CHARMM-style PDB file with segment names, atoms N, HN, CA, C and O in Angstrom:
ATOM      1  N   MET     1       0.845  -1.169   0.000  1.00  0.00      PROA
ATOM      2  CA  MET     1       0.000   0.000   0.000  1.00  0.00      PROA
ATOM      3  C   MET     1       0.898   1.243   0.000  1.00  0.00      PROA
ATOM      4  O   MET     1       1.865   1.303   0.760  1.00  0.00      PROA
ATOM      5  N   PRO     2       0.590   2.229  -0.842  1.00  0.00      PROA
ATOM      6  CA  PRO     2       1.417   3.435  -0.903  1.00  0.00      PROA
ATOM      7  C   PRO     2       1.386   4.191   0.418  1.00  0.00      PROA
ATOM      8  O   PRO     2       0.390   4.182   1.142  1.00  0.00      PROA
ATOM      9  N   ARG     3       2.492   4.836   0.704  1.00  0.00      PROA
ATOM     10  HN  ARG     3       3.300   4.843   0.116  1.00  0.00      PROA
ATOM     11  CA  ARG     3       2.568   5.662   1.906  1.00  0.00      PROA
ATOM     12  C   ARG     3       1.838   6.971   1.690  1.00  0.00      PROA
ATOM     13  O   ARG     3       1.659   7.425   0.560  1.00  0.00      PROA
ATOM     14  N   ALA     4       1.420   7.567   2.792  1.00  0.00      PROA
ATOM     15  HN  ALA     4       1.565   7.198   3.710  1.00  0.00      PROA
ATOM     16  CA  ALA     4       0.813   8.892   2.727  1.00  0.00      PROA
ATOM     17  C   ALA     4       1.918   9.913   2.471  1.00  0.00      PROA
ATOM     18  O   ALA     4       3.065   9.703   2.863  1.00  0.00      PROA
ATOM     19  N   VAL     5       1.575  10.998   1.823  1.00  0.00      PROA
ATOM     20  HN  VAL     5       0.643  11.168   1.505  1.00  0.00      PROA
ATOM     21  CA  VAL     5       2.543  12.041   1.512  1.00  0.00      PROA
ATOM     22  C   VAL     5       3.177  12.567   2.792  1.00  0.00      PROA
ATOM     23  O   VAL     5       4.383  12.811   2.827  1.00  0.00      PROA
ATOM     24  N   ASP     6       2.390  12.744   3.835  1.00  0.00      PROA
ATOM     25  HN  ASP     6       1.410  12.546   3.807  1.00  0.00      PROA
ATOM     26  CA  ASP     6       2.927  13.241   5.109  1.00  0.00      PROA
ATOM     27  C   ASP     6       4.008  12.315   5.654  1.00  0.00      PROA
ATOM     28  O   ASP     6       5.037  12.778   6.147  1.00  0.00      PROA
ATOM     29  N   GLU     7       3.775  11.012   5.565  1.00  0.00      PROA
ATOM     30  HN  GLU     7       2.939  10.636   5.164  1.00  0.00      PROA
ATOM     31  CA  GLU     7       4.746  10.043   6.068  1.00  0.00      PROA
ATOM     32  C   GLU     7       6.033  10.105   5.254  1.00  0.00      PROA
ATOM     33  O   GLU     7       7.125  10.018   5.815  1.00  0.00      PROA
ATOM     34  N   ILE     8       5.915  10.251   3.956  1.00  0.00      PROA
ATOM     35  HN  ILE     8       5.028  10.321   3.500  1.00  0.00      PROA
ATOM     36  CA  ILE     8       7.100  10.354   3.102  1.00  0.00      PROA
ATOM     37  C   ILE     8       7.879  11.620   3.442  1.00  0.00      PROA
ATOM     38  O   ILE     8       9.106  11.590   3.542  1.00  0.00      PROA
ATOM     39  N   LEU     9       7.172  12.724   3.618  1.00  0.00      PROA
ATOM     40  HN  LEU     9       6.176  12.748   3.537  1.00  0.00      PROA
ATOM     41  CA  LEU     9       7.841  13.983   3.955  1.00  0.00      PROA
ATOM     42  C   LEU     9       8.534  13.907   5.316  1.00  0.00      PROA
ATOM     43  O   LEU     9       9.601  14.494   5.496  1.00  0.00      PROA
ATOM     44  N   GLN    10       7.942  13.195   6.270  1.00  0.00      PROA
ATOM     45  HN  GLN    10       7.075  12.719   6.123  1.00  0.00      PROA
ATOM     46  CA  GLN    10       8.551  13.056   7.588  1.00  0.00      PROA
ATOM     47  C   GLN    10       9.886  12.316   7.514  1.00  0.00      PROA
ATOM     48  O   GLN    10      10.780  12.550   8.328  1.00  0.00      PROA
ATOM     49  N   HSD    11      10.013  11.428   6.539  1.00  0.00      PROA
ATOM     50  HN  HSD    11       9.287  11.238   5.878  1.00  0.00      PROA
ATOM     51  CA  HSD    11      11.226  10.625   6.399  1.00  0.00      PROA
ATOM     52  C   HSD    11      12.059  11.060   5.198  1.00  0.00      PROA
ATOM     53  O   HSD    11      12.878  10.289   4.698  1.00  0.00      PROA
ATOM     54  N   ALA    12      11.856  12.282   4.737  1.00  0.00      PROA
ATOM     55  HN  ALA    12      11.190  12.908   5.143  1.00  0.00      PROA
ATOM     56  CA  ALA    12      12.517  12.753   3.524  1.00  0.00      PROA
ATOM     57  C   ALA    12      14.032  12.705   3.645  1.00  0.00      PROA
ATOM     58  O   ALA    12      14.707  12.263   2.715  1.00  0.00      PROA
ATOM     59  N   ASP    13      14.579  13.151   4.769  1.00  0.00      PROA
ATOM     60  HN  ASP    13      14.030  13.510   5.524  1.00  0.00      PROA
ATOM     61  CA  ASP    13      16.043  13.153   4.930  1.00  0.00      PROA
ATOM     62  C   ASP    13      16.609  11.742   4.879  1.00  0.00      PROA
ATOM     63  O   ASP    13      17.653  11.497   4.274  1.00  0.00      PROA
ATOM     64  N   GLU    14      15.904  10.819   5.525  1.00  0.00      PROA
ATOM     65  HN  GLU    14      15.056  11.018   6.016  1.00  0.00      PROA
ATOM     66  CA  GLU    14      16.349   9.423   5.495  1.00  0.00      PROA
ATOM     67  C   GLU    14      16.308   8.876   4.069  1.00  0.00      PROA
ATOM     68  O   GLU    14      17.229   8.184   3.636  1.00  0.00      PROA
ATOM     69  N   LEU    15      15.246   9.187   3.350  1.00  0.00      PROA
ATOM     70  HN  LEU    15      14.498   9.750   3.701  1.00  0.00      PROA
ATOM     71  CA  LEU    15      15.126   8.712   1.967  1.00  0.00      PROA
ATOM     72  C   LEU    15      16.206   9.311   1.078  1.00  0.00      PROA
ATOM     73  O   LEU    15      16.772   8.618   0.233  1.00  0.00      PROA
ATOM     74  N   VAL    16      16.495  10.598   1.266  1.00  0.00      PROA
ATOM     75  HN  VAL    16      16.035  11.161   1.953  1.00  0.00      PROA
ATOM     76  CA  VAL    16      17.551  11.246   0.479  1.00  0.00      PROA
ATOM     77  C   VAL    16      18.880  10.559   0.745  1.00  0.00      PROA
ATOM     78  O   VAL    16      19.627  10.273  -0.191  1.00  0.00      PROA
ATOM     79  N   ALA    17      19.182  10.293   1.997  1.00  0.00      PROA
ATOM     80  HN  ALA    17      18.576  10.525   2.758  1.00  0.00      PROA
ATOM     81  CA  ALA    17      20.444   9.635   2.343  1.00  0.00      PROA
ATOM     82  C   ALA    17      20.527   8.254   1.719  1.00  0.00      PROA
ATOM     83  O   ALA    17      21.578   7.857   1.217  1.00  0.00      PROA
ATOM     84  N   ARG    18      19.416   7.518   1.748  1.00  0.00      PROA
ATOM     85  HN  ARG    18      18.562   7.840   2.155  1.00  0.00      PROA
ATOM     86  CA  ARG    18      19.428   6.173   1.148  1.00  0.00      PROA
ATOM     87  C   ARG    18      19.670   6.243  -0.352  1.00  0.00      PROA
ATOM     88  O   ARG    18      20.444   5.448  -0.884  1.00  0.00      PROA
ATOM     89  N   PHE    19      19.017   7.186  -1.053  1.00  0.00      PROA
ATOM     90  HN  PHE    19      18.388   7.831  -0.620  1.00  0.00      PROA
ATOM     91  CA  PHE    19      19.205   7.307  -2.495  1.00  0.00      PROA
ATOM     92  C   PHE    19      20.616   7.753  -2.832  1.00  0.00      PROA
ATOM     93  O   PHE    19      21.232   7.229  -3.760  1.00  0.00      PROA
ATOM     94  N   GLU    20      21.127   8.717  -2.084  1.00  0.00      PROA
ATOM     95  HN  GLU    20      20.626   9.143  -1.330  1.00  0.00      PROA
ATOM     96  CA  GLU    20      22.458   9.253  -2.384  1.00  0.00      PROA
ATOM     97  C   GLU    20      23.573   8.277  -2.064  1.00  0.00      PROA
ATOM     98  O   GLU    20      24.622   8.317  -2.705  1.00  0.00      PROA
ATOM     99  N   SER    21      23.373   7.398  -1.084  1.00  0.00      PROA
ATOM    100  HN  SER    21      22.520   7.366  -0.563  1.00  0.00      PROA
ATOM    101  CA  SER    21      24.431   6.455  -0.708  1.00  0.00      PROA
ATOM    102  C   SER    21      24.318   5.123  -1.445  1.00  0.00      PROA
ATOM    103  O   SER    21      25.155   4.241  -1.254  1.00  0.00      PROA
ATOM    104  N   TYR    22      23.301   4.966  -2.276  1.00  0.00      PROA
ATOM    105  HN  TYR    22      22.621   5.682  -2.431  1.00  0.00      PROA
ATOM    106  CA  TYR    22      23.093   3.691  -2.980  1.00  0.00      PROA
ATOM    107  C   TYR    22      24.218   3.432  -3.967  1.00  0.00      PROA
ATOM    108  O   TYR    22      24.556   4.293  -4.779  1.00  0.00      PROA
ATOM    109  N   GLU    23      24.786   2.257  -3.892  1.00  0.00      PROA
ATOM    110  HN  GLU    23      24.511   1.558  -3.233  1.00  0.00      PROA
ATOM    111  CA  GLU    23      25.785   1.795  -4.854  1.00  0.00      PROA
ATOM    112  C   GLU    23      25.239   0.528  -5.506  1.00  0.00      PROA
ATOM    113  O   GLU    23      25.010  -0.468  -4.820  1.00  0.00      PROA
ATOM    114  N   PRO    24      25.029   0.553  -6.810  1.00  0.00      PROA
ATOM    115  CA  PRO    24      24.490  -0.636  -7.488  1.00  0.00      PROA
ATOM    116  C   PRO    24      25.428  -1.828  -7.354  1.00  0.00      PROA
ATOM    117  O   PRO    24      26.649  -1.678  -7.319  1.00  0.00      PROA
ATOM    118  N   SER    25      24.843  -2.991  -7.281  1.00  0.00      PROA
ATOM    119  HN  SER    25      23.851  -3.113  -7.309  1.00  0.00      PROA
ATOM    120  CA  SER    25      25.626  -4.225  -7.257  1.00  0.00      PROA
ATOM    121  C   SER    25      25.045  -5.169  -8.302  1.00  0.00      PROA
ATOM    122  O   SER    25      23.896  -5.019  -8.715  1.00  0.00      PROA
ATOM    123  N   PRO    26      25.844  -6.137  -8.723  1.00  0.00      PROA
ATOM    124  CA  PRO    26      25.336  -7.092  -9.726  1.00  0.00      PROA
ATOM    125  C   PRO    26      24.056  -7.799  -9.286  1.00  0.00      PROA
ATOM    126  O   PRO    26      23.241  -8.176 -10.128  1.00  0.00      PROA
ATOM    127  N   ALA    27      23.871  -7.982  -7.988  1.00  0.00      PROA
ATOM    128  HN  ALA    27      24.533  -7.675  -7.305  1.00  0.00      PROA
ATOM    129  CA  ALA    27      22.662  -8.642  -7.499  1.00  0.00      PROA
ATOM    130  C   ALA    27      21.417  -7.784  -7.730  1.00  0.00      PROA
ATOM    131  O   ALA    27      20.302  -8.302  -7.769  1.00  0.00      PROA
ATOM    132  N   ASP    28      21.610  -6.466  -7.883  1.00  0.00      PROA
ATOM    133  HN  ASP    28      22.517  -6.044  -7.851  1.00  0.00      PROA
ATOM    134  CA  ASP    28      20.480  -5.557  -8.106  1.00  0.00      PROA
ATOM    135  C   ASP    28      20.023  -5.524  -9.559  1.00  0.00      PROA
ATOM    136  O   ASP    28      18.934  -5.037  -9.863  1.00  0.00      PROA
ATOM    137  N   GLU    29      20.855  -6.042 -10.452  1.00  0.00      PROA
ATOM    138  HN  GLU    29      21.740  -6.438 -10.205  1.00  0.00      PROA
ATOM    139  CA  GLU    29      20.526  -5.967 -11.877  1.00  0.00      PROA
ATOM    140  C   GLU    29      19.350  -6.863 -12.207  1.00  0.00      PROA
ATOM    141  O   GLU    29      19.172  -7.936 -11.631  1.00  0.00      PROA
ATOM    142  N   GLN    30      18.552  -6.390 -13.155  1.00  0.00      PROA
ATOM    143  HN  GLN    30      18.697  -5.519 -13.623  1.00  0.00      PROA
ATOM    144  CA  GLN    30      17.404  -7.159 -13.604  1.00  0.00      PROA
ATOM    145  C   GLN    30      17.630  -7.578 -15.053  1.00  0.00      PROA
ATOM    146  O   GLN    30      18.428  -6.975 -15.770  1.00  0.00      PROA
ATOM    147  N   ASP    31      16.932  -8.597 -15.463  1.00  0.00      PROA
ATOM    148  HN  ASP    31      16.283  -9.087 -14.881  1.00  0.00      PROA
ATOM    149  CA  ASP    31      17.064  -9.128 -16.814  1.00  0.00      PROA
ATOM    150  C   ASP    31      16.409  -8.182 -17.812  1.00  0.00      PROA
ATOM    151  O   ASP    31      15.183  -8.089 -17.880  1.00  0.00      PROA
ATOM    152  N   ALA    32      17.228  -7.488 -18.579  1.00  0.00      PROA
ATOM    153  HN  ALA    32      18.223  -7.563 -18.523  1.00  0.00      PROA
ATOM    154  CA  ALA    32      16.703  -6.530 -19.561  1.00  0.00      PROA
ATOM    155  C   ALA    32      15.865  -7.234 -20.617  1.00  0.00      PROA
ATOM    156  O   ALA    32      14.917  -6.649 -21.141  1.00  0.00      PROA
ATOM    157  N   GLY    33      16.196  -8.472 -20.935  1.00  0.00      PROA
ATOM    158  HN  GLY    33      16.966  -8.947 -20.509  1.00  0.00      PROA
ATOM    159  CA  GLY    33      15.423  -9.222 -21.922  1.00  0.00      PROA
ATOM    160  C   GLY    33      14.002  -9.464 -21.463  1.00  0.00      PROA
ATOM    161  O   GLY    33      13.065  -9.371 -22.256  1.00  0.00      PROA
ATOM    162  N   ALA    34      13.832  -9.774 -20.184  1.00  0.00      PROA
ATOM    163  HN  ALA    34      14.593  -9.850 -19.539  1.00  0.00      PROA
ATOM    164  CA  ALA    34      12.494 -10.006 -19.645  1.00  0.00      PROA
ATOM    165  C   ALA    34      11.677  -8.722 -19.662  1.00  0.00      PROA
ATOM    166  O   ALA    34      10.484  -8.740 -19.965  1.00  0.00      PROA
ATOM    167  N   VAL    35      12.321  -7.614 -19.337  1.00  0.00      PROA
ATOM    168  HN  VAL    35      13.290  -7.599 -19.091  1.00  0.00      PROA
ATOM    169  CA  VAL    35      11.629  -6.328 -19.357  1.00  0.00      PROA
ATOM    170  C   VAL    35      11.234  -5.980 -20.795  1.00  0.00      PROA
ATOM    171  O   VAL    35      10.130  -5.489 -21.030  1.00  0.00      PROA
ATOM    172  N   ALA    36      12.109  -6.226 -21.738  1.00  0.00      PROA
ATOM    173  HN  ALA    36      13.006  -6.625 -21.547  1.00  0.00      PROA
ATOM    174  CA  ALA    36      11.810  -5.962 -23.148  1.00  0.00      PROA
ATOM    175  C   ALA    36      10.648  -6.828 -23.628  1.00  0.00      PROA
ATOM    176  O   ALA    36       9.797  -6.367 -24.388  1.00  0.00      PROA
ATOM    177  N   GLN    37      10.615  -8.080 -23.185  1.00  0.00      PROA
ATOM    178  HN  GLN    37      11.307  -8.456 -22.567  1.00  0.00      PROA
ATOM    179  CA  GLN    37       9.499  -8.967 -23.551  1.00  0.00      PROA
ATOM    180  C   GLN    37       8.182  -8.433 -23.015  1.00  0.00      PROA
ATOM    181  O   GLN    37       7.175  -8.421 -23.722  1.00  0.00      PROA
ATOM    182  N   LEU    38       8.191  -7.994 -21.771  1.00  0.00      PROA
ATOM    183  HN  LEU    38       9.009  -8.004 -21.196  1.00  0.00      PROA
ATOM    184  CA  LEU    38       6.968  -7.436 -21.184  1.00  0.00      PROA
ATOM    185  C   LEU    38       6.512  -6.213 -21.960  1.00  0.00      PROA
ATOM    186  O   LEU    38       5.326  -6.058 -22.253  1.00  0.00      PROA
ATOM    187  N   ARG    39       7.463  -5.343 -22.291  1.00  0.00      PROA
ATOM    188  HN  ARG    39       8.426  -5.469 -22.052  1.00  0.00      PROA
ATOM    189  CA  ARG    39       7.119  -4.135 -23.039  1.00  0.00      PROA
ATOM    190  C   ARG    39       6.522  -4.491 -24.396  1.00  0.00      PROA
ATOM    191  O   ARG    39       5.514  -3.915 -24.806  1.00  0.00      PROA
ATOM    192  N   ALA    40       7.142  -5.438 -25.088  1.00  0.00      PROA
ATOM    193  HN  ALA    40       7.960  -5.906 -24.754  1.00  0.00      PROA
ATOM    194  CA  ALA    40       6.646  -5.857 -26.399  1.00  0.00      PROA
ATOM    195  C   ALA    40       5.240  -6.439 -26.282  1.00  0.00      PROA
ATOM    196  O   ALA    40       4.390  -6.189 -27.137  1.00  0.00      PROA
ATOM    197  N   ALA    41       4.995  -7.207 -25.237  1.00  0.00      PROA
ATOM    198  HN  ALA    41       5.685  -7.410 -24.542  1.00  0.00      PROA
ATOM    199  CA  ALA    41       3.671  -7.796 -25.033  1.00  0.00      PROA
ATOM    200  C   ALA    41       2.624  -6.717 -24.787  1.00  0.00      PROA
ATOM    201  O   ALA    41       1.500  -6.811 -25.281  1.00  0.00      PROA
ATOM    202  N   VAL    42       2.991  -5.700 -24.029  1.00  0.00      PROA
ATOM    203  HN  VAL    42       3.904  -5.623 -23.628  1.00  0.00      PROA
ATOM    204  CA  VAL    42       2.052  -4.606 -23.767  1.00  0.00      PROA
ATOM    205  C   VAL    42       1.746  -3.862 -25.060  1.00  0.00      PROA
ATOM    206  O   VAL    42       0.596  -3.501 -25.309  1.00  0.00      PROA
ATOM    207  N   VAL    43       2.759  -3.630 -25.881  1.00  0.00      PROA
ATOM    208  HN  VAL    43       3.694  -3.924 -25.679  1.00  0.00      PROA
ATOM    209  CA  VAL    43       2.552  -2.944 -27.161  1.00  0.00      PROA
ATOM    210  C   VAL    43       1.644  -3.782 -28.060  1.00  0.00      PROA
ATOM    211  O   VAL    43       0.719  -3.252 -28.675  1.00  0.00      PROA
ATOM    212  N   GLU    44       1.905  -5.090 -28.137  1.00  0.00      PROA
ATOM    213  HN  GLU    44       2.657  -5.520 -27.637  1.00  0.00      PROA
ATOM    214  CA  GLU    44       1.077  -5.974 -28.962  1.00  0.00      PROA
ATOM    215  C   GLU    44      -0.375  -5.980 -28.488  1.00  0.00      PROA
ATOM    216  O   GLU    44      -1.303  -5.937 -29.296  1.00  0.00      PROA
ATOM    217  N   ARG    45      -0.560  -6.034 -27.174  1.00  0.00      PROA
ATOM    218  HN  ARG    45       0.194  -6.069 -26.518  1.00  0.00      PROA
ATOM    219  CA  ARG    45      -1.925  -6.041 -26.638  1.00  0.00      PROA
ATOM    220  C   ARG    45      -2.633  -4.733 -26.971  1.00  0.00      PROA
ATOM    221  O   ARG    45      -3.809  -4.731 -27.336  1.00  0.00      PROA
ATOM    222  N   SER    46      -1.917  -3.630 -26.843  1.00  0.00      PROA
ATOM    223  HN  SER    46      -0.962  -3.631 -26.546  1.00  0.00      PROA
ATOM    224  CA  SER    46      -2.501  -2.327 -27.151  1.00  0.00      PROA
ATOM    225  C   SER    46      -2.926  -2.254 -28.611  1.00  0.00      PROA
ATOM    226  O   SER    46      -4.006  -1.757 -28.929  1.00  0.00      PROA
ATOM    227  N   GLU    47      -2.068  -2.753 -29.495  1.00  0.00      PROA
ATOM    228  HN  GLU    47      -1.190  -3.157 -29.237  1.00  0.00      PROA
ATOM    229  CA  GLU    47      -2.403  -2.761 -30.922  1.00  0.00      PROA
ATOM    230  C   GLU    47      -3.606  -3.654 -31.195  1.00  0.00      PROA
ATOM    231  O   GLU    47      -4.477  -3.297 -31.989  1.00  0.00      PROA
ATOM    232  N   ALA    48      -3.661  -4.819 -30.541  1.00  0.00      PROA
ATOM    233  HN  ALA    48      -2.954  -5.110 -29.896  1.00  0.00      PROA
ATOM    234  CA  ALA    48      -4.796  -5.729 -30.727  1.00  0.00      PROA
ATOM    235  C   ALA    48      -6.096  -5.089 -30.253  1.00  0.00      PROA
ATOM    236  O   ALA    48      -7.133  -5.216 -30.903  1.00  0.00      PROA
ATOM    237  N   GLU    49      -6.031  -4.400 -29.114  1.00  0.00      PROA
ATOM    238  HN  GLU    49      -5.188  -4.297 -28.586  1.00  0.00      PROA
ATOM    239  CA  GLU    49      -7.231  -3.733 -28.613  1.00  0.00      PROA
ATOM    240  C   GLU    49      -7.666  -2.609 -29.552  1.00  0.00      PROA
ATOM    241  O   GLU    49      -8.861  -2.388 -29.750  1.00  0.00      PROA
ATOM    242  N   ARG    50      -6.698  -1.903 -30.128  1.00  0.00      PROA
ATOM    243  HN  ARG    50      -5.728  -2.082 -29.968  1.00  0.00      PROA
ATOM    244  CA  ARG    50      -7.023  -0.853 -31.090  1.00  0.00      PROA
ATOM    245  C   ARG    50      -7.683  -1.462 -32.331  1.00  0.00      PROA
ATOM    246  O   ARG    50      -8.647  -0.906 -32.858  1.00  0.00      PROA
ATOM    247  N   HSD    51      -7.168  -2.597 -32.795  1.00  0.00      PROA
ATOM    248  HN  HSD    51      -6.385  -3.048 -32.368  1.00  0.00      PROA
ATOM    249  CA  HSD    51      -7.758  -3.264 -33.959  1.00  0.00      PROA
ATOM    250  C   HSD    51      -9.173  -3.730 -33.638  1.00  0.00      PROA
ATOM    251  O   HSD    51     -10.068  -3.637 -34.479  1.00  0.00      PROA
ATOM    252  N   LEU    52      -9.376  -4.231 -32.426  1.00  0.00      PROA
ATOM    253  HN  LEU    52      -8.649  -4.307 -31.742  1.00  0.00      PROA
ATOM    254  CA  LEU    52     -10.702  -4.686 -32.020  1.00  0.00      PROA
ATOM    255  C   LEU    52     -11.685  -3.521 -32.007  1.00  0.00      PROA
ATOM    256  O   LEU    52     -12.809  -3.655 -32.489  1.00  0.00      PROA
ATOM    257  N   ILE    53     -11.275  -2.391 -31.464  1.00  0.00      PROA
ATOM    258  HN  ILE    53     -10.361  -2.282 -31.072  1.00  0.00      PROA
ATOM    259  CA  ILE    53     -12.145  -1.211 -31.446  1.00  0.00      PROA
ATOM    260  C   ILE    53     -12.498  -0.785 -32.864  1.00  0.00      PROA
ATOM    261  O   ILE    53     -13.651  -0.462 -33.149  1.00  0.00      PROA
ATOM    262  N   ASP    54     -11.504  -0.782 -33.754  1.00  0.00      PROA
ATOM    263  HN  ASP    54     -10.567  -1.044 -33.522  1.00  0.00      PROA
ATOM    264  CA  ASP    54     -11.767  -0.425 -35.154  1.00  0.00      PROA
ATOM    265  C   ASP    54     -12.740  -1.405 -35.806  1.00  0.00      PROA
ATOM    266  O   ASP    54     -13.638  -0.996 -36.542  1.00  0.00      PROA
ATOM    267  N   ALA    55     -12.564  -2.690 -35.536  1.00  0.00      PROA
ATOM    268  HN  ALA    55     -11.835  -3.023 -34.938  1.00  0.00      PROA
ATOM    269  CA  ALA    55     -13.448  -3.708 -36.112  1.00  0.00      PROA
ATOM    270  C   ALA    55     -14.873  -3.545 -35.596  1.00  0.00      PROA
ATOM    271  O   ALA    55     -15.833  -3.676 -36.357  1.00  0.00      PROA
ATOM    272  N   ILE    56     -15.008  -3.259 -34.306  1.00  0.00      PROA
ATOM    273  HN  ILE    56     -14.229  -3.152 -33.689  1.00  0.00      PROA
ATOM    274  CA  ILE    56     -16.340  -3.054 -33.738  1.00  0.00      PROA
ATOM    275  C   ILE    56     -16.988  -1.816 -34.353  1.00  0.00      PROA
ATOM    276  O   ILE    56     -18.168  -1.836 -34.704  1.00  0.00      PROA
ATOM    277  N   ARG    57     -16.222  -0.751 -34.479  1.00  0.00      PROA
ATOM    278  HN  ARG    57     -15.264  -0.734 -34.194  1.00  0.00      PROA
ATOM    279  CA  ARG    57     -16.751   0.480 -35.078  1.00  0.00      PROA
ATOM    280  C   ARG    57     -17.206   0.216 -36.512  1.00  0.00      PROA
ATOM    281  O   ARG    57     -18.290   0.646 -36.906  1.00  0.00      PROA
ATOM    282  N   ASN    58     -16.396  -0.481 -37.283  1.00  0.00      PROA
ATOM    283  HN  ASN    58     -15.515  -0.830 -36.963  1.00  0.00      PROA
ATOM    284  CA  ASN    58     -16.757  -0.792 -38.674  1.00  0.00      PROA
ATOM    285  C   ASN    58     -17.985  -1.691 -38.737  1.00  0.00      PROA
ATOM    286  O   ASN    58     -18.853  -1.502 -39.589  1.00  0.00      PROA
ATOM    287  N   ALA    59     -18.059  -2.674 -37.833  1.00  0.00      PROA
ATOM    288  HN  ALA    59     -17.353  -2.827 -37.141  1.00  0.00      PROA
ATOM    289  CA  ALA    59     -19.215  -3.565 -37.823  1.00  0.00      PROA
ATOM    290  C   ALA    59     -20.494  -2.804 -37.515  1.00  0.00      PROA
ATOM    291  O   ALA    59     -21.532  -3.052 -38.128  1.00  0.00      PROA
ATOM    292  N   ARG    60     -20.422  -1.887 -36.576  1.00  0.00      PROA
ATOM    293  HN  ARG    60     -19.579  -1.685 -36.078  1.00  0.00      PROA
ATOM    294  CA  ARG    60     -21.600  -1.092 -36.216  1.00  0.00      PROA
ATOM    295  C   ARG    60     -22.025  -0.181 -37.376  1.00  0.00      PROA
ATOM    296  O   ARG    60     -23.214   0.024 -37.622  1.00  0.00      PROA
ATOM    297  N   GLU    61     -21.030   0.355 -38.075  1.00  0.00      PROA
ATOM    298  HN  GLU    61     -20.064   0.189 -37.875  1.00  0.00      PROA
ATOM    299  CA  GLU    61     -21.343   1.221 -39.205  1.00  0.00      PROA
ATOM    300  C   GLU    61     -22.027   0.462 -40.343  1.00  0.00      PROA
ATOM    301  O   GLU    61     -22.781   1.048 -41.120  1.00  0.00      PROA
ATOM    302  N   THR    62     -21.763  -0.839 -40.438  1.00  0.00      PROA
ATOM    303  HN  THR    62     -21.150  -1.315 -39.806  1.00  0.00      PROA
ATOM    304  CA  THR    62     -22.412  -1.644 -41.485  1.00  0.00      PROA
ATOM    305  C   THR    62     -23.717  -2.276 -40.997  1.00  0.00      PROA
ATOM    306  O   THR    62     -24.351  -3.039 -41.726  1.00  0.00      PROA
ATOM    307  N   GLY    63     -24.121  -1.953 -39.749  1.00  0.00      PROA
ATOM    308  HN  GLY    63     -23.606  -1.334 -39.157  1.00  0.00      PROA
ATOM    309  CA  GLY    63     -25.409  -2.415 -39.272  1.00  0.00      PROA
ATOM    310  C   GLY    63     -25.355  -3.635 -38.377  1.00  0.00      PROA
ATOM    311  O   GLY    63     -26.407  -4.109 -37.947  1.00  0.00      PROA
ATOM    312  N   LEU    64     -24.192  -4.160 -38.078  1.00  0.00      PROA
ATOM    313  HN  LEU    64     -23.338  -3.775 -38.428  1.00  0.00      PROA
ATOM    314  CA  LEU    64     -24.114  -5.294 -37.149  1.00  0.00      PROA
ATOM    315  C   LEU    64     -24.239  -4.787 -35.726  1.00  0.00      PROA
ATOM    316  O   LEU    64     -23.857  -3.661 -35.406  1.00  0.00      PROA
ATOM    317  N   SER    65     -24.785  -5.653 -34.879  1.00  0.00      PROA
ATOM    318  HN  SER    65     -25.095  -6.567 -35.139  1.00  0.00      PROA
ATOM    319  CA  SER    65     -24.930  -5.238 -33.472  1.00  0.00      PROA
ATOM    320  C   SER    65     -23.698  -5.619 -32.687  1.00  0.00      PROA
ATOM    321  OT1 SER    65     -23.625  -5.357 -31.487  1.00  0.00      PROA
TER     322      SER     65
END
């Protein structure tokens, strides 16, 4: 559950220190290929939904319910 803005502001200095002192390590790395696959899937789904909307619009224009 997201924190309340007030709670984040109360801990702002601590959060700044954590971000500024962060040093990446190999264990923190994520699989870029998996992220790329997810992105591609989202793009494909978006295109499919757009095609479906167009098909429905065309069907309605020709009198189909």
